[in-house]
C-alpha positions in Angstrom: 0.1 0.0 0.0 1.5 3.5 -1.0 2.3 5.7 2.0 -0.2 8.2 2.4 1.9 10.9 3.6 4.3 12.7 1.2 6.0 14.7 4.2 6.6 13.4 7.5 8.4 15.5 10.1 9.2 13.9 13.4 10.7 15.6 16.6 12.3 18.2 14.4 14.9 20.8 16.4 16.6 23.5 14.7 19.2 25.8 16.7 20.9 29.0 16.2 23.7 28.8 18.9 22.0 28.7 22.0 18.7 29.8 20.9 16.2 26.8 19.9 14.0 28.0 17.2 12.3 24.7 16.6 11.7 22.2 19.4 10.4 18.7 19.0 8.1 19.8 15.9 6.2 16.8 14.3 3.5 17.0 11.7 2.8 15.2 8.2 1.5 16.5 5.0 -0.9 14.0 3.0 -0.8 13.4 -0.8 -3.4 15.8 -2.4 -3.6 17.9 0.8 -3.2 21.6 1.5 -1.3 22.1 4.8 -0.9 25.2 6.6 1.7 26.2 9.1 0.6 29.2 11.2 2.6 31.2 13.7 3.4 34.8 14.9 6.7 36.1 13.9 9.7 34.3 15.3 7.6 31.1 16.1 9.6 28.8 13.9 7.8 28.6 10.6 10.6 29.8 8.4 13.1 27.5 10.3 10.8 24.8 9.8 10.4 25.3 6.1 13.9 25.9 5.7 14.8 22.6 7.1 12.2 20.8 4.9 13.7 22.6 1.7 17.3 21.3 2.8 18.5 24.9 3.3 19.8 24.3 6.9 20.8 20.8 8.7 18.6 20.2 11.9 20.0 19.3 15.2 17.4 16.8 15.8 14.6 14.8 14.2 13.8 13.4 10.8 12.4 14.8 7.6 10.9 12.2 5.2 10.0 13.5 1.8 8.2 11.0 -0.6 10.1 8.2 1.4 13.4 9.8 1.2 15.4 11.0 4.6 16.0 14.8 3.7 19.4 14.6 5.8 20.9 11.3 4.5 19.6 11.7 0.8 19.0 15.6 0.2 19.0 15.4 -3.7 16.4 12.5 -3.6 14.3 14.6 -1.3 14.8 17.8 -3.2 13.7 16.0 -6.6 10.4 15.8 -5.1 10.1 19.4 -3.9 8.9 22.7 -5.4 9.7 25.9 -3.7 8.0 29.5 -4.0 9.6 32.1 -1.7 7.8 34.9 -0.5 9.9 37.3 -2.6 11.0 36.2 -5.9 14.7 36.8 -7.1 14.2 35.9 -10.8 16.3 38.0 -13.5 14.2 41.5 -13.8 15.9 41.9 -17.3 14.9 38.8 -18.6 11.5 38.2 -20.8 8.9 36.2 -19.0 9.1 33.5 -21.5 12.9 33.4 -21.1 12.5 33.1 -17.4 10.3 30.1 -18.0 12.8 28.8 -20.5 15.7 29.0 -18.1 14.1 27.4 -15.0 12.6 24.5 -17.4 16.0 24.0 -18.5 17.6 23.9 -15.0 15.0 21.3 -13.8 15.7 19.2 -17.0 12.3 19.8 -18.4 12.3 19.7 -22.5 9.8 22.7 -23.4 9.1 24.1 -27.0 8.1 27.7 -27.6 4.8 26.6 -27.9 4.6 24.6 -24.7 6.0 27.7 -22.8 3.3 30.0 -24.6 0.6 27.3 -23.5 1.6 27.6 -19.7 1.5 31.3 -20.0 -2.1 31.0 -21.5 -2.9 28.9 -18.5 -2.3 31.7 -16.2 -3.6 34.5 -18.5 -0.3 35.9 -19.0 0.4 34.9 -22.8 0.2 38.4 -23.9 3.1 39.2 -21.3 5.3 36.8 -22.9 7.9 39.2 -24.3 7.3 41.5 -21.2 10.5 41.9 -18.8 9.7 39.9 -15.6 10.6 43.0 -13.6 7.9 44.9 -15.4 5.0 42.6 -14.2 2.8 43.2 -11.3 3.2 41.7 -7.9 0.2 39.3 -8.7 1.5 38.5 -12.0 5.1 37.7 -10.9 3.4 35.4 -8.3 1.6 33.5 -10.7 4.8 33.1 -13.0 6.7 32.1 -9.6 3.9 29.4 -8.8 4.4 27.9 -12.4 8.3 27.8 -11.9 8.0 26.1 -8.7 5.7 23.3 -10.4 7.3 23.3 -13.6 9.0 19.9 -12.8 5.8 18.4 -11.5 6.9 18.0 -8.0 4.9 16.0 -5.4 5.3 18.4 -2.7 5.1 22.5 -3.2 6.3 24.7 -0.4 4.9 28.2 -0.5 6.3 30.8 1.9 3.5 33.4 2.4 2.7 33.3 -1.3 0.0 36.1 -1.1 1.6 38.8 1.0 1.0 42.1 -0.5 -1.3 40.9 -3.1 -4.8 42.6 -4.0 -8.0 40.6 -3.1 -8.4 39.7 -6.8 -4.7 38.5 -7.3 -5.1 36.7 -4.1 -8.1 34.7 -5.0 -6.6 33.9 -8.4 -3.6 32.4 -6.7 -5.8 30.4 -4.3 -7.5 28.8 -7.3 -4.0 27.9 -8.7 -3.2 26.4 -5.2 -6.3 24.4 -5.3 -5.5 23.1 -8.8 -2.0 21.9 -7.6 -3.9 20.0 -4.9 -6.6 18.6 -7.0 -4.1 17.1 -9.4 -2.7 14.9 -6.5 0.2 17.0 -5.1 0.6 18.1 -1.7 1.2 21.8 -0.6 2.7 23.2 2.8 2.0 26.7 3.0 2.9 29.3 5.5 0.9 32.4 6.2 -0.3 35.0 8.4 -3.6 35.3 6.9 -6.2 33.7 8.7 -8.7 34.1 5.9 -6.3 32.3 3.8 -5.9 29.4 6.1 -9.5 29.1 6.3 -10.2 29.2 2.5 -7.4 27.1 1.2 -6.0 24.9 3.9 -7.4 21.2 4.5 -5.5 21.2 7.9 -3.4 23.5 9.6 -0.8 23.5 12.5 -0.3 26.6 14.7 3.5 26.8 16.0 4.5 29.2 18.8 7.9 29.4 20.4 9.5 26.6 18.3 6.5 24.3 19.4 3.3 23.0 17.6 0.4 23.7 19.9 -2.3 22.4 17.7 -3.0 20.5 14.6 -6.6 20.0 12.9 -8.8 21.3 10.3 -9.5 25.0 10.7 -13.3 24.4 11.4 -12.7 21.8 14.0 -10.0 24.1 15.6 -12.8 26.8 15.8 -15.4 24.2 17.1 -13.0 22.8 19.7 -12.0 26.3 21.3 -15.1 28.4 20.7 -16.2 28.3 24.1 -12.6 28.7 25.6 -12.7 31.8 28.2 -9.5 33.2 26.4 -11.1 32.7 23.0 -14.6 34.5 24.0 -12.6 37.3 25.5 -10.8 38.2 22.2 -13.7 37.6 20.1 -15.4 40.4 18.2 -19.0 40.7 17.5 -20.0 37.7 19.0 -18.7 35.3 16.1 -15.7 33.3 16.9 -13.2 33.0 14.1 -9.8 31.0 13.6 -8.1 34.4 14.3 -9.9 34.4 17.5 -8.6 31.0 18.4 -5.0 31.9 16.9 -4.7 35.0 19.1 -6.1 33.0 22.4 -3.6 30.5 21.9 -0.4 32.5 20.8 -1.4 35.7 23.3 -2.2 39.2 22.0 1.6 40.7 21.9 2.9 42.0 18.9 5.9 39.9 17.7 9.0 41.6 16.3 
């Protein structure tokens, strides 16, 4: 029987000197699932994601990507990953179609000009093919970035706050593209500060704070479980308990740096 989890993180520990950024974090992401990692600034989200990406070596625990140990077999694990960072660093002076061609080549994916134009047509950017990447709007750049992250058909896509700074229309479009990735049977691990995004997109979420996972469930189940907690009732507004209320009650009202 095929393993249902495309990603398994077990007892992950990440330290920077004497500071323990991630402490015994465990969670899994299933095939065909969008899994959200939520937490205040400095909670350990980025360190966890960086360890999964292979950008830093954890001090403890295991990360299994599609059956491969990310520490023992990093190249095998990375072959199953697609990554979209919060801020893109693509060559701004290249034309959009050249950026796609470049990264298709890096991933070893043969694509003709018609193939590339077909991809741009799917994301409604065919008419921007000969425009420089740096001239695209933020939403357009994010659409191209997501295409590049998935151009090699990875089994797990990592998205680091992908809709930050986007207007509502661009954000909804990107949500639809993320849904489409999941509907094709791929898995998505997304970090976000947006409770609306977590509720609208994620099948399950984990809340991480001070380097530890403090809750894992579906967004609605998490709200239902905590809606009568005194701490949640105290922070809720207008009598309707939301995921944001639960998040604040669990992680505290203090603004993080």
